[in-house]
Structures are given as structure tokens and as C-alpha cells.
C-alpha positions, -999 to 999 in steps of 0.1 A, spaced: 0 -1 2 14 36 -11 -9 56 7 -12 86 -17 -44 98 -4 -58 111 27 -91 97 41 -107 111 73 -123 85 98 -153 101 117 -162 86 151 -196 97 159 -200 118 192 -227 112 218 -237 115 253 -217 104 284 -214 112 320 -186 130 338 -169 121 368 -196 135 390 -226 120 370 -236 151 347 -246 141 312 -223 158 286 -221 160 248 -189 143 230 -183 159 199 -172 135 168 -138 125 165 -119 128 132 -90 109 126 -68 112 94 -53 80 77 -34 77 44 -52 55 20 -52 39 -15 -82 38 -38 -96 10 -57 -125 6 -79 -156 -10 -70 -160 -44 -88 -187 -50 -114 -203 -79 -94 -200 -61 -62 -214 -31 -78 -246 -47 -91 -250 -70 -60 -254 -41 -38 -275 -25 -63 -301 -51 -59 -299 -46 -20 -305 -11 -25 -270 3 -18 -248 21 -41 -211 15 -36 -190 43 -52 -155 42 -37 -132 15 -20 -105 30 4 -78 9 15 -62 15 48 -43 -5 75 -63 -25 96 -50 -12 130 -61 22 120 -98 12 119 -121 13 148 -154 6 132 -159 40 120 -193 41 97 -185 77 82 -155 88 64 -147 119 43 -124 121 12 -119 152 -5 -147 171 12 -175 142 3 -188 122 30 -193 82 22 -209 57 47 -192 25 51 -212 -2 35 -189 -31 44 -152 -39 51 -131 -66 37 -96 -80 45 -80 -111 31 -43 -104 48 -31 -83 78 -17 -57 60 -47 -41 40 -85 -35 49 -108 -23 23 -138 -1 30 -164 -2 5 -183 31 8 -211 49 -8 -220 86 -7 -241 99 22 -272 114 4 -279 151 11 -240 157 21 
């Protein structure tokens, strides 16, 4: 993996309790990682389309950088992770589709 591009992994915010029990809001966390791009395979594209999904991009990152984030940003466009795939310890593919309205 060359890592020629930058991908932003977005961990959602939420609610938590501070040390005295008050409810507080936690902001989303963004983490920049390097990635490679791959095209969505023809079979995968059509299989996903029949299930109502629209995969557009495949980002390849190191598995240890991914913590289950479901949203990513690439070149100021937000994508949702449709599925992940890895067949080795070196690369993890994030198959993503554009977030509608973003």
C-alpha cells in the first residue's frame, strides 16, 4: 500500500457522564489516515444495487487504523461504510457509498 491519499475516519459523538454524573455531549472525533483507492468491482456494484446500496469508492487502509467507524470523508465528500473486507493483515478495504444530502 502506497498511501497516496488522505481519508478522514469519523467516530460519532454522543452522550456520556462526567466524573460526578452530569450528562455531557461528546463531539465527533476525526482521524486522518493515508489510503489507496480501488475501483468497485462490477459484480459487487450490481449485487449491492439489488440490495438498495450504491457503492462508489473503495478505500484501502491499514487494519490497525480502523475502529469500526461508519462515516468517512474523502476530498470534502462524506461517505458511509457499506462493508469492510480484508484477506491479509496488511490491508483493509472500506467499500463506501456517498451519504445522501451531504
